[in-house]
mmCIF file of the N, C-alpha and C atoms, coordinates in Angstrom:
data_MODEL
# 
_entry.id   MODEL 
# 
loop_
_atom_site.group_PDB 
_atom_site.id 
_atom_site.type_symbol 
_atom_site.label_atom_id 
_atom_site.label_alt_id 
_atom_site.label_comp_id 
_atom_site.label_asym_id 
_atom_site.label_entity_id 
_atom_site.label_seq_id 
_atom_site.pdbx_PDB_ins_code 
_atom_site.Cartn_x 
_atom_site.Cartn_y 
_atom_site.Cartn_z 
_atom_site.occupancy 
_atom_site.B_iso_or_equiv 
_atom_site.pdbx_formal_charge 
_atom_site.auth_seq_id 
_atom_site.auth_comp_id 
_atom_site.auth_asym_id 
_atom_site.auth_atom_id 
_atom_site.pdbx_PDB_model_num 
ATOM 1   N N  . UNK A 1 1  ? 6.857   13.189 22.977 1.00 0.00 ? 1  UNK A N  1 
ATOM 2   C CA . UNK A 1 1  ? 5.546   13.443 22.454 1.00 0.00 ? 1  UNK A CA 1 
ATOM 3   C C  . UNK A 1 1  ? 4.646   12.225 22.623 1.00 0.00 ? 1  UNK A C  1 
ATOM 4   N N  . UNK A 1 2  ? 5.099   11.047 22.273 1.00 0.00 ? 2  UNK A N  1 
ATOM 5   C CA . UNK A 1 2  ? 4.275   9.839  22.357 1.00 0.00 ? 2  UNK A CA 1 
ATOM 6   C C  . UNK A 1 2  ? 4.795   8.951  23.475 1.00 0.00 ? 2  UNK A C  1 
ATOM 7   N N  . UNK A 1 3  ? 3.875   8.425  24.263 1.00 0.00 ? 3  UNK A N  1 
ATOM 8   C CA . UNK A 1 3  ? 4.297   7.497  25.305 1.00 0.00 ? 3  UNK A CA 1 
ATOM 9   C C  . UNK A 1 3  ? 3.370   6.297  25.287 1.00 0.00 ? 3  UNK A C  1 
ATOM 10  N N  . UNK A 1 4  ? 3.806   5.229  25.858 1.00 0.00 ? 4  UNK A N  1 
ATOM 11  C CA . UNK A 1 4  ? 2.985   4.028  25.971 1.00 0.00 ? 4  UNK A CA 1 
ATOM 12  C C  . UNK A 1 4  ? 2.537   3.844  27.417 1.00 0.00 ? 4  UNK A C  1 
ATOM 13  N N  . UNK A 1 5  ? 2.334   4.930  28.110 1.00 0.00 ? 5  UNK A N  1 
ATOM 14  C CA . UNK A 1 5  ? 1.878   4.942  29.489 1.00 0.00 ? 5  UNK A CA 1 
ATOM 15  C C  . UNK A 1 5  ? 0.465   4.348  29.552 1.00 0.00 ? 5  UNK A C  1 
ATOM 16  N N  . UNK A 1 6  ? 0.232   3.344  30.400 1.00 0.00 ? 6  UNK A N  1 
ATOM 17  C CA . UNK A 1 6  ? -1.103  2.737  30.488 1.00 0.00 ? 6  UNK A CA 1 
ATOM 18  C C  . UNK A 1 6  ? -2.180  3.718  30.943 1.00 0.00 ? 6  UNK A C  1 
ATOM 19  N N  . UNK A 1 7  ? -1.783  4.816  31.582 1.00 0.00 ? 7  UNK A N  1 
ATOM 20  C CA . UNK A 1 7  ? -2.752  5.815  32.024 1.00 0.00 ? 7  UNK A CA 1 
ATOM 21  C C  . UNK A 1 7  ? -3.072  6.837  30.934 1.00 0.00 ? 7  UNK A C  1 
ATOM 22  N N  . UNK A 1 8  ? -2.424  6.723  29.786 1.00 0.00 ? 8  UNK A N  1 
ATOM 23  C CA . UNK A 1 8  ? -2.638  7.652  28.686 1.00 0.00 ? 8  UNK A CA 1 
ATOM 24  C C  . UNK A 1 8  ? -4.047  7.477  28.116 1.00 0.00 ? 8  UNK A C  1 
ATOM 25  N N  . UNK A 1 9  ? -4.678  8.574  27.738 1.00 0.00 ? 9  UNK A N  1 
ATOM 26  C CA . UNK A 1 9  ? -6.017  8.524  27.157 1.00 0.00 ? 9  UNK A CA 1 
ATOM 27  C C  . UNK A 1 9  ? -5.945  7.899  25.769 1.00 0.00 ? 9  UNK A C  1 
ATOM 28  N N  . UNK A 1 10 ? -6.715  6.839  25.500 1.00 0.00 ? 10 UNK A N  1 
ATOM 29  C CA . UNK A 1 10 ? -6.678  6.202  24.178 1.00 0.00 ? 10 UNK A CA 1 
ATOM 30  C C  . UNK A 1 10 ? -7.554  6.939  23.161 1.00 0.00 ? 10 UNK A C  1 
ATOM 31  N N  . UNK A 1 11 ? -7.288  6.706  21.908 1.00 0.00 ? 11 UNK A N  1 
ATOM 32  C CA . UNK A 1 11 ? -8.110  7.221  20.815 1.00 0.00 ? 11 UNK A CA 1 
ATOM 33  C C  . UNK A 1 11 ? -9.506  6.604  20.941 1.00 0.00 ? 11 UNK A C  1 
ATOM 34  N N  . UNK A 1 12 ? -10.574 7.399  20.872 1.00 0.00 ? 12 UNK A N  1 
ATOM 35  C CA . UNK A 1 12 ? -11.919 6.839  21.016 1.00 0.00 ? 12 UNK A CA 1 
ATOM 36  C C  . UNK A 1 12 ? -12.365 6.007  19.814 1.00 0.00 ? 12 UNK A C  1 
ATOM 37  N N  . UNK A 1 13 ? -11.655 6.102  18.697 1.00 0.00 ? 13 UNK A N  1 
ATOM 38  C CA . UNK A 1 13 ? -12.030 5.368  17.492 1.00 0.00 ? 13 UNK A CA 1 
ATOM 39  C C  . UNK A 1 13 ? -11.407 3.979  17.480 1.00 0.00 ? 13 UNK A C  1 
ATOM 40  N N  . UNK A 1 14 ? -10.070 3.912  17.680 1.00 0.00 ? 14 UNK A N  1 
ATOM 41  C CA . UNK A 1 14 ? -9.375  2.627  17.559 1.00 0.00 ? 14 UNK A CA 1 
ATOM 42  C C  . UNK A 1 14 ? -8.879  2.068  18.890 1.00 0.00 ? 14 UNK A C  1 
ATOM 43  N N  . UNK A 1 15 ? -8.900  2.886  19.957 1.00 0.00 ? 15 UNK A N  1 
ATOM 44  C CA . UNK A 1 15 ? -8.471  2.420  21.264 1.00 0.00 ? 15 UNK A CA 1 
ATOM 45  C C  . UNK A 1 15 ? -6.975  2.433  21.500 1.00 0.00 ? 15 UNK A C  1 
ATOM 46  N N  . UNK A 1 16 ? -6.202  2.889  20.521 1.00 0.00 ? 16 UNK A N  1 
ATOM 47  C CA . UNK A 1 16 ? -4.736  2.939  20.644 1.00 0.00 ? 16 UNK A CA 1 
ATOM 48  C C  . UNK A 1 16 ? -4.297  4.326  21.101 1.00 0.00 ? 16 UNK A C  1 
ATOM 49  N N  . UNK A 1 17 ? -3.072  4.399  21.625 1.00 0.00 ? 17 UNK A N  1 
ATOM 50  C CA . UNK A 1 17 ? -2.501  5.692  22.004 1.00 0.00 ? 17 UNK A CA 1 
ATOM 51  C C  . UNK A 1 17 ? -2.303  6.539  20.749 1.00 0.00 ? 17 UNK A C  1 
ATOM 52  N N  . UNK A 1 18 ? -2.435  7.844  20.887 1.00 0.00 ? 18 UNK A N  1 
ATOM 53  C CA . UNK A 1 18 ? -2.220  8.734  19.744 1.00 0.00 ? 18 UNK A CA 1 
ATOM 54  C C  . UNK A 1 18 ? -1.084  9.697  20.046 1.00 0.00 ? 18 UNK A C  1 
ATOM 55  N N  . UNK A 1 19 ? -0.471  10.202 18.969 1.00 0.00 ? 19 UNK A N  1 
ATOM 56  C CA . UNK A 1 19 ? 0.683   11.080 19.099 1.00 0.00 ? 19 UNK A CA 1 
ATOM 57  C C  . UNK A 1 19 ? 0.308   12.553 19.085 1.00 0.00 ? 19 UNK A C  1 
ATOM 58  N N  . UNK A 1 20 ? -0.738  12.884 18.357 1.00 0.00 ? 20 UNK A N  1 
ATOM 59  C CA . UNK A 1 20 ? -1.171  14.273 18.280 1.00 0.00 ? 20 UNK A CA 1 
ATOM 60  C C  . UNK A 1 20 ? -2.681  14.312 18.137 1.00 0.00 ? 20 UNK A C  1 
ATOM 61  N N  . UNK A 1 21 ? -3.286  15.334 18.721 1.00 0.00 ? 21 UNK A N  1 
ATOM 62  C CA . UNK A 1 21 ? -4.733  15.539 18.650 1.00 0.00 ? 21 UNK A CA 1 
ATOM 63  C C  . UNK A 1 21 ? -4.966  16.969 18.189 1.00 0.00 ? 21 UNK A C  1 
ATOM 64  N N  . UNK A 1 22 ? -5.850  17.137 17.209 1.00 0.00 ? 22 UNK A N  1 
ATOM 65  C CA . UNK A 1 22 ? -6.159  18.464 16.682 1.00 0.00 ? 22 UNK A CA 1 
ATOM 66  C C  . UNK A 1 22 ? -7.675  18.585 16.562 1.00 0.00 ? 22 UNK A C  1 
ATOM 67  N N  . UNK A 1 23 ? -8.219  19.703 17.032 1.00 0.00 ? 23 UNK A N  1 
ATOM 68  C CA . UNK A 1 23 ? -9.647  19.972 16.889 1.00 0.00 ? 23 UNK A CA 1 
ATOM 69  C C  . UNK A 1 23 ? -9.823  20.900 15.691 1.00 0.00 ? 23 UNK A C  1 
ATOM 70  N N  . UNK A 1 24 ? -10.678 20.495 14.758 1.00 0.00 ? 24 UNK A N  1 
ATOM 71  C CA . UNK A 1 24 ? -10.965 21.330 13.588 1.00 0.00 ? 24 UNK A CA 1 
ATOM 72  C C  . UNK A 1 24 ? -12.460 21.628 13.548 1.00 0.00 ? 24 UNK A C  1 
ATOM 73  N N  . UNK A 1 25 ? -12.780 22.772 12.983 1.00 0.00 ? 25 UNK A N  1 
ATOM 74  C CA . UNK A 1 25 ? -14.171 23.183 12.865 1.00 0.00 ? 25 UNK A CA 1 
ATOM 75  C C  . UNK A 1 25 ? -14.463 23.523 11.416 1.00 0.00 ? 25 UNK A C  1 
ATOM 76  N N  . UNK A 1 26 ? -15.682 23.265 10.988 1.00 0.00 ? 26 UNK A N  1 
ATOM 77  C CA . UNK A 1 26 ? -16.086 23.585 9.621  1.00 0.00 ? 26 UNK A CA 1 
ATOM 78  C C  . UNK A 1 26 ? -15.721 25.041 9.338  1.00 0.00 ? 26 UNK A C  1 
ATOM 79  N N  . UNK A 1 27 ? -15.075 25.270 8.212  1.00 0.00 ? 27 UNK A N  1 
ATOM 80  C CA . UNK A 1 27 ? -14.664 26.618 7.836  1.00 0.00 ? 27 UNK A CA 1 
ATOM 81  C C  . UNK A 1 27 ? -13.210 26.911 8.147  1.00 0.00 ? 27 UNK A C  1 
ATOM 82  N N  . UNK A 1 28 ? -12.560 26.072 8.962  1.00 0.00 ? 28 UNK A N  1 
ATOM 83  C CA . UNK A 1 28 ? -11.133 26.269 9.243  1.00 0.00 ? 28 UNK A CA 1 
ATOM 84  C C  . UNK A 1 28 ? -10.337 26.065 7.963  1.00 0.00 ? 28 UNK A C  1 
ATOM 85  N N  . UNK A 1 29 ? -9.305  26.849 7.784  1.00 0.00 ? 29 UNK A N  1 
ATOM 86  C CA . UNK A 1 29 ? -8.412  26.678 6.641  1.00 0.00 ? 29 UNK A CA 1 
ATOM 87  C C  . UNK A 1 29 ? -7.269  25.767 7.057  1.00 0.00 ? 29 UNK A C  1 
ATOM 88  N N  . UNK A 1 30 ? -6.809  24.956 6.104  1.00 0.00 ? 30 UNK A N  1 
ATOM 89  C CA . UNK A 1 30 ? -5.747  23.985 6.378  1.00 0.00 ? 30 UNK A CA 1 
ATOM 90  C C  . UNK A 1 30 ? -4.532  24.659 7.001  1.00 0.00 ? 30 UNK A C  1 
ATOM 91  N N  . UNK A 1 31 ? -4.085  25.759 6.418  1.00 0.00 ? 31 UNK A N  1 
ATOM 92  C CA . UNK A 1 31 ? -2.882  26.443 6.899  1.00 0.00 ? 31 UNK A CA 1 
ATOM 93  C C  . UNK A 1 31 ? -3.064  26.969 8.321  1.00 0.00 ? 31 UNK A C  1 
ATOM 94  N N  . UNK A 1 32 ? -4.282  27.358 8.670  1.00 0.00 ? 32 UNK A N  1 
ATOM 95  C CA . UNK A 1 32 ? -4.534  27.850 10.027 1.00 0.00 ? 32 UNK A CA 1 
ATOM 96  C C  . UNK A 1 32 ? -4.451  26.728 11.057 1.00 0.00 ? 32 UNK A C  1 
ATOM 97  N N  . UNK A 1 33 ? -4.865  25.533 10.661 1.00 0.00 ? 33 UNK A N  1 
ATOM 98  C CA . UNK A 1 33 ? -4.877  24.396 11.583 1.00 0.00 ? 33 UNK A CA 1 
ATOM 99  C C  . UNK A 1 33 ? -3.504  23.741 11.684 1.00 0.00 ? 33 UNK A C  1 
ATOM 100 N N  . UNK A 1 34 ? -2.869  23.489 10.529 1.00 0.00 ? 34 UNK A N  1 
ATOM 101 C CA . UNK A 1 34 ? -1.626  22.718 10.508 1.00 0.00 ? 34 UNK A CA 1 
ATOM 102 C C  . UNK A 1 34 ? -0.382  23.532 10.177 1.00 0.00 ? 34 UNK A C  1 
ATOM 103 N N  . UNK A 1 35 ? -0.529  24.745 9.693  1.00 0.00 ? 35 UNK A N  1 
ATOM 104 C CA . UNK A 1 35 ? 0.615   25.602 9.421  1.00 0.00 ? 35 UNK A CA 1 
ATOM 105 C C  . UNK A 1 35 ? 1.454   25.212 8.221  1.00 0.00 ? 35 UNK A C  1 
ATOM 106 N N  . UNK A 1 36 ? 0.872   24.559 7.241  1.00 0.00 ? 36 UNK A N  1 
ATOM 107 C CA . UNK A 1 36 ? 1.618   24.173 6.048  1.00 0.00 ? 36 UNK A CA 1 
ATOM 108 C C  . UNK A 1 36 ? 0.749   23.396 5.088  1.00 0.00 ? 36 UNK A C  1 
ATOM 109 N N  . UNK A 1 37 ? 1.347   22.899 4.012  1.00 0.00 ? 37 UNK A N  1 
ATOM 110 C CA . UNK A 1 37 ? 0.576   22.110 3.051  1.00 0.00 ? 37 UNK A CA 1 
ATOM 111 C C  . UNK A 1 37 ? 0.092   20.796 3.668  1.00 0.00 ? 37 UNK A C  1 
ATOM 112 N N  . UNK A 1 38 ? -1.003  20.221 3.142  1.00 0.00 ? 38 UNK A N  1 
ATOM 113 C CA . UNK A 1 38 ? -1.588  19.007 3.730  1.00 0.00 ? 38 UNK A CA 1 
ATOM 114 C C  . UNK A 1 38 ? -0.611  17.860 3.917  1.00 0.00 ? 38 UNK A C  1 
ATOM 115 N N  . UNK A 1 39 ? 0.197   17.574 2.909  1.00 0.00 ? 39 UNK A N  1 
ATOM 116 C CA . UNK A 1 39 ? 1.068   16.404 3.015  1.00 0.00 ? 39 UNK A CA 1 
ATOM 117 C C  . UNK A 1 39 ? 2.207   16.594 4.009  1.00 0.00 ? 39 UNK A C  1 
ATOM 118 N N  . UNK A 1 40 ? 2.539   17.824 4.357  1.00 0.00 ? 40 UNK A N  1 
ATOM 119 C CA . UNK A 1 40 ? 3.593   18.033 5.353  1.00 0.00 ? 40 UNK A CA 1 
ATOM 120 C C  . UNK A 1 40 ? 3.154   17.501 6.714  1.00 0.00 ? 40 UNK A C  1 
ATOM 121 N N  . UNK A 1 41 ? 1.877   17.597 7.015  1.00 0.00 ? 41 UNK A N  1 
ATOM 122 C CA . UNK A 1 41 ? 1.362   17.090 8.294  1.00 0.00 ? 41 UNK A CA 1 
ATOM 123 C C  . UNK A 1 41 ? 0.966   15.623 8.191  1.00 0.00 ? 41 UNK A C  1 
ATOM 124 N N  . UNK A 1 42 ? 0.289   15.249 7.119  1.00 0.00 ? 42 UNK A N  1 
ATOM 125 C CA . UNK A 1 42 ? -0.242  13.892 7.016  1.00 0.00 ? 42 UNK A CA 1 
ATOM 126 C C  . UNK A 1 42 ? 0.829   12.831 6.856  1.00 0.00 ? 42 UNK A C  1 
ATOM 127 N N  . UNK A 1 43 ? 1.938   13.131 6.214  1.00 0.00 ? 43 UNK A N  1 
ATOM 128 C CA . UNK A 1 43 ? 2.972   12.113 6.004  1.00 0.00 ? 43 UNK A CA 1 
ATOM 129 C C  . UNK A 1 43 ? 3.799   11.839 7.257  1.00 0.00 ? 43 UNK A C  1 
ATOM 130 N N  . UNK A 1 44 ? 3.631   12.628 8.294  1.00 0.00 ? 44 UNK A N  1 
ATOM 131 C CA . UNK A 1 44 ? 4.349   12.381 9.551  1.00 0.00 ? 44 UNK A CA 1 
ATOM 132 C C  . UNK A 1 44 ? 3.758   11.196 10.315 1.00 0.00 ? 44 UNK A C  1 
ATOM 133 N N  . UNK A 1 45 ? 2.529   10.821 9.981  1.00 0.00 ? 45 UNK A N  1 
ATOM 134 C CA . UNK A 1 45 ? 1.814   9.806  10.744 1.00 0.00 ? 45 UNK A CA 1 
ATOM 135 C C  . UNK A 1 45 ? 1.346   8.676  9.842  1.00 0.00 ? 45 UNK A C  1 
ATOM 136 N N  . UNK A 1 46 ? 1.362   7.454  10.376 1.00 0.00 ? 46 UNK A N  1 
ATOM 137 C CA . UNK A 1 46 ? 0.947   6.298  9.585  1.00 0.00 ? 46 UNK A CA 1 
ATOM 138 C C  . UNK A 1 46 ? -0.567  6.125  9.569  1.00 0.00 ? 46 UNK A C  1 
ATOM 139 N N  . UNK A 1 47 ? -1.251  6.614  10.607 1.00 0.00 ? 47 UNK A N  1 
ATOM 140 C CA . UNK A 1 47 ? -2.708  6.470  10.679 1.00 0.00 ? 47 UNK A CA 1 
ATOM 141 C C  . UNK A 1 47 ? -3.336  7.735  11.233 1.00 0.00 ? 47 UNK A C  1 
ATOM 142 N N  . UNK A 1 48 ? -4.599  7.948  10.833 1.00 0.00 ? 48 UNK A N  1 
ATOM 143 C CA . UNK A 1 48 ? -5.375  9.067  11.337 1.00 0.00 ? 48 UNK A CA 1 
ATOM 144 C C  . UNK A 1 48 ? -6.787  8.580  11.637 1.00 0.00 ? 48 UNK A C  1 
ATOM 145 N N  . UNK A 1 49 ? -7.343  9.047  12.739 1.00 0.00 ? 49 UNK A N  1 
ATOM 146 C CA . UNK A 1 49 ? -8.729  8.748  13.087 1.00 0.00 ? 49 UNK A CA 1 
ATOM 147 C C  . UNK A 1 49 ? -9.438  10.083 13.318 1.00 0.00 ? 49 UNK A C  1 
ATOM 148 N N  . UNK A 1 50 ? -10.747 10.110 13.154 1.00 0.00 ? 50 UNK A N  1 
ATOM 149 C CA . UNK A 1 50 ? -11.497 11.326 13.465 1.00 0.00 ? 50 UNK A CA 1 
ATOM 150 C C  . UNK A 1 50 ? -12.793 10.955 14.178 1.00 0.00 ? 50 UNK A C  1 
ATOM 151 N N  . UNK A 1 51 ? -13.228 11.853 15.035 1.00 0.00 ? 51 UNK A N  1 
ATOM 152 C CA . UNK A 1 51 ? -14.415 11.595 15.843 1.00 0.00 ? 51 UNK A CA 1 
ATOM 153 C C  . UNK A 1 51 ? -14.998 12.912 16.328 1.00 0.00 ? 51 UNK A C  1 
ATOM 154 N N  . UNK A 1 52 ? -16.278 12.904 16.682 1.00 0.00 ? 52 UNK A N  1 
ATOM 155 C CA . UNK A 1 52 ? -16.865 14.062 17.360 1.00 0.00 ? 52 UNK A CA 1 
ATOM 156 C C  . UNK A 1 52 ? -16.516 14.033 18.840 1.00 0.00 ? 52 UNK A C  1 
ATOM 157 N N  . UNK A 1 53 ? -16.102 12.873 19.351 1.00 0.00 ? 53 UNK A N  1 
ATOM 158 C CA . UNK A 1 53 ? -15.781 12.761 20.775 1.00 0.00 ? 53 UNK A CA 1 
ATOM 159 C C  . UNK A 1 53 ? -14.352 13.225 21.031 1.00 0.00 ? 53 UNK A C  1 
ATOM 160 N N  . UNK A 1 54 ? -14.187 14.105 22.006 1.00 0.00 ? 54 UNK A N  1 
ATOM 161 C CA . UNK A 1 54 ? -12.878 14.626 22.390 1.00 0.00 ? 54 UNK A CA 1 
ATOM 162 C C  . UNK A 1 54 ? -12.399 13.849 23.618 1.00 0.00 ? 54 UNK A C  1 
ATOM 163 N N  . UNK A 1 55 ? -11.438 12.962 23.419 1.00 0.00 ? 55 UNK A N  1 
ATOM 164 C CA . UNK A 1 55 ? -10.950 12.104 24.503 1.00 0.00 ? 55 UNK A CA 1 
ATOM 165 C C  . UNK A 1 55 ? -10.256 12.906 25.598 1.00 0.00 ? 55 UNK A C  1 
ATOM 166 N N  . UNK A 1 56 ? -9.545  13.970 25.232 1.00 0.00 ? 56 UNK A N  1 
ATOM 167 C CA . UNK A 1 56 ? -8.842  14.771 26.235 1.00 0.00 ? 56 UNK A CA 1 
ATOM 168 C C  . UNK A 1 56 ? -9.809  15.533 27.137 1.00 0.00 ? 56 UNK A C  1 
ATOM 169 N N  . UNK A 1 57 ? -10.871 16.054 26.554 1.00 0.00 ? 57 UNK A N  1 
ATOM 170 C CA . UNK A 1 57 ? -11.844 16.828 27.328 1.00 0.00 ? 57 UNK A CA 1 
ATOM 171 C C  . UNK A 1 57 ? -13.021 15.981 27.808 1.00 0.00 ? 57 UNK A C  1 
ATOM 172 N N  . UNK A 1 58 ? -13.046 14.705 27.394 1.00 0.00 ? 58 UNK A N  1 
ATOM 173 C CA . UNK A 1 58 ? -14.084 13.756 27.797 1.00 0.00 ? 58 UNK A CA 1 
ATOM 174 C C  . UNK A 1 58 ? -15.490 14.284 27.533 1.00 0.00 ? 58 UNK A C  1 
ATOM 175 N N  . UNK A 1 59 ? -15.698 14.750 26.289 1.00 0.00 ? 59 UNK A N  1 
ATOM 176 C CA . UNK A 1 59 ? -17.016 15.255 25.909 1.00 0.00 ? 59 UNK A CA 1 
ATOM 177 C C  . UNK A 1 59 ? -17.166 15.217 24.392 1.00 0.00 ? 59 UNK A C  1 
ATOM 178 N N  . UNK A 1 60 ? -18.414 15.241 23.944 1.00 0.00 ? 60 UNK A N  1 
ATOM 179 C CA . UNK A 1 60 ? -18.692 15.326 22.509 1.00 0.00 ? 60 UNK A CA 1 
ATOM 180 C C  . UNK A 1 60 ? -18.528 16.777 22.072 1.00 0.00 ? 60 UNK A C  1 
ATOM 181 N N  . UNK A 1 61 ? -17.947 16.975 20.914 1.00 0.00 ? 61 UNK A N  1 
ATOM 182 C CA . UNK A 1 61 ? -17.792 18.313 20.349 1.00 0.00 ? 61 UNK A CA 1 
ATOM 183 C C  . UNK A 1 61 ? -19.069 18.684 19.596 1.00 0.00 ? 61 UNK A C  1 
ATOM 184 N N  . UNK A 1 62 ? -19.161 19.935 19.159 1.00 0.00 ? 62 UNK A N  1 
ATOM 185 C CA . UNK A 1 62 ? -20.328 20.409 18.414 1.00 0.00 ? 62 UNK A CA 1 
ATOM 186 C C  . UNK A 1 62 ? -20.461 19.744 17.055 1.00 0.00 ? 62 UNK A C  1 
ATOM 187 N N  . UNK A 1 63 ? -21.627 19.905 16.428 1.00 0.00 ? 63 UNK A N  1 
ATOM 188 C CA . UNK A 1 63 ? -21.906 19.300 15.121 1.00 0.00 ? 63 UNK A CA 1 
ATOM 189 C C  . UNK A 1 63 ? -20.894 19.704 14.058 1.00 0.00 ? 63 UNK A C  1 
ATOM 190 N N  . UNK A 1 64 ? -20.371 20.916 14.135 1.00 0.00 ? 64 UNK A N  1 
ATOM 191 C CA . UNK A 1 64 ? -19.453 21.402 13.098 1.00 0.00 ? 64 UNK A CA 1 
ATOM 192 C C  . UNK A 1 64 ? -17.985 21.143 13.432 1.00 0.00 ? 64 UNK A C  1 
ATOM 193 N N  . UNK A 1 65 ? -17.722 20.416 14.514 1.00 0.00 ? 65 UNK A N  1 
ATOM 194 C CA . UNK A 1 65 ? -16.347 20.153 14.939 1.00 0.00 ? 65 UNK A CA 1 
ATOM 195 C C  . UNK A 1 65 ? -16.003 18.672 14.836 1.00 0.00 ? 65 UNK A C  1 
ATOM 196 N N  . UNK A 1 66 ? -14.739 18.402 14.593 1.00 0.00 ? 66 UNK A N  1 
ATOM 197 C CA . UNK A 1 66 ? -14.207 17.036 14.619 1.00 0.00 ? 66 UNK A CA 1 
ATOM 198 C C  . UNK A 1 66 ? -12.852 17.078 15.316 1.00 0.00 ? 66 UNK A C  1 
ATOM 199 N N  . UNK A 1 67 ? -12.524 15.984 15.962 1.00 0.00 ? 67 UNK A N  1 
ATOM 200 C CA . UNK A 1 67 ? -11.214 15.843 16.593 1.00 0.00 ? 67 UNK A CA 1 
ATOM 201 C C  . UNK A 1 67 ? -10.435 14.830 15.760 1.00 0.00 ? 67 UNK A C  1 
ATOM 202 N N  . UNK A 1 68 ? -9.247  15.215 15.331 1.00 0.00 ? 68 UNK A N  1 
ATOM 203 C CA . UNK A 1 68 ? -8.375  14.328 14.565 1.00 0.00 ? 68 UNK A CA 1 
ATOM 204 C C  . UNK A 1 68 ? -7.334  13.757 15.504 1.00 0.00 ? 68 UNK A C  1 
ATOM 205 N N  . UNK A 1 69 ? -7.157  12.450 15.442 1.00 0.00 ? 69 UNK A N  1 
ATOM 206 C CA . UNK A 1 69 ? -6.162  11.752 16.254 1.00 0.00 ? 69 UNK A CA 1 
ATOM 207 C C  . UNK A 1 69 ? -5.130  11.170 15.299 1.00 0.00 ? 69 UNK A C  1 
ATOM 208 N N  . UNK A 1 70 ? -3.881  11.580 15.450 1.00 0.00 ? 70 UNK A N  1 
ATOM 209 C CA . UNK A 1 70 ? -2.803  11.123 14.577 1.00 0.00 ? 70 UNK A CA 1 
ATOM 210 C C  . UNK A 1 70 ? -1.965  10.082 15.303 1.00 0.00 ? 70 UNK A C  1 
ATOM 211 N N  . UNK A 1 71 ? -1.691  8.974  14.619 1.00 0.00 ? 71 UNK A N  1 
ATOM 212 C CA . UNK A 1 71 ? -0.935  7.860  15.187 1.00 0.00 ? 71 UNK A CA 1 
ATOM 213 C C  . UNK A 1 71 ? 0.344   7.635  14.396 1.00 0.00 ? 71 UNK A C  1 
ATOM 214 N N  . UNK A 1 72 ? 1.445   7.429  15.088 1.00 0.00 ? 72 UNK A N  1 
ATOM 215 C CA . UNK A 1 72 ? 2.702   7.053  14.439 1.00 0.00 ? 72 UNK A CA 1 
ATOM 216 C C  . UNK A 1 72 ? 3.063   5.664  14.938 1.00 0.00 ? 72 UNK A C  1 
ATOM 217 N N  . UNK A 1 73 ? 2.625   4.653  14.190 1.00 0.00 ? 73 UNK A N  1 
ATOM 218 C CA . UNK A 1 73 ? 2.841   3.261  14.587 1.00 0.00 ? 73 UNK A CA 1 
ATOM 219 C C  . UNK A 1 73 ? 4.143   2.688  14.069 1.00 0.00 ? 73 UNK A C  1 
ATOM 220 N N  . UNK A 1 74 ? 4.929   3.478  13.390 1.00 0.00 ? 74 UNK A N  1 
ATOM 221 C CA . UNK A 1 74 ? 6.178   2.985  12.810 1.00 0.00 ? 74 UNK A CA 1 
ATOM 222 C C  . UNK A 1 74 ? 6.371   3.552  11.425 1.00 0.00 ? 74 UNK A C  1 
ATOM 223 N N  . UNK A 1 75 ? 7.158   2.880  10.587 1.00 0.00 ? 75 UNK A N  1 
ATOM 224 C CA . UNK A 1 75 ? 7.427   3.391  9.240  1.00 0.00 ? 75 UNK A CA 1 
ATOM 225 C C  . UNK A 1 75 ? 6.132   3.621  8.459  1.00 0.00 ? 75 UNK A C  1 
ATOM 226 N N  . UNK A 1 76 ? 6.083   4.715  7.750  1.00 0.00 ? 76 UNK A N  1 
ATOM 227 C CA . UNK A 1 76 ? 4.870   5.114  7.035  1.00 0.00 ? 76 UNK A CA 1 
ATOM 228 C C  . UNK A 1 76 ? 4.756   4.439  5.673  1.00 0.00 ? 76 UNK A C  1 
ATOM 229 N N  . UNK A 1 77 ? 4.916   3.143  5.629  1.00 0.00 ? 77 UNK A N  1 
ATOM 230 C CA . UNK A 1 77 ? 4.677   2.368  4.427  1.00 0.00 ? 77 UNK A CA 1 
ATOM 231 C C  . UNK A 1 77 ? 5.429   2.816  3.193  1.00 0.00 ? 77 UNK A C  1 
ATOM 232 N N  . UNK A 1 78 ? 6.689   3.131  3.340  1.00 0.00 ? 78 UNK A N  1 
ATOM 233 C CA . UNK A 1 78 ? 7.503   3.488  2.192  1.00 0.00 ? 78 UNK A CA 1 
ATOM 234 C C  . UNK A 1 78 ? 7.367   4.922  1.728  1.00 0.00 ? 78 UNK A C  1 
ATOM 235 N N  . UNK A 1 79 ? 6.766   5.762  2.541  1.00 0.00 ? 79 UNK A N  1 
ATOM 236 C CA . UNK A 1 79 ? 6.638   7.175  2.160  1.00 0.00 ? 79 UNK A CA 1 
ATOM 237 C C  . UNK A 1 79 ? 7.947   7.886  2.322  1.00 0.00 ? 79 UNK A C  1 
# 
């Protein structure tokens, strides 16, 4: 899932490689996007960034959309 390939598209917020990317739109329900309770998805990753810019598609998303970039940099701080 995660690689440190130099050709990998970096997160537009922090510039680091990301492990998962999810596009959400205003009105989306949590279960529809992540398929479970909030902490089941959020505790898998040590950091999260969000942006209107979609690095994979190389374009800005609409006003009601955000792209979430999840990073797993190592142990999740004792979680």
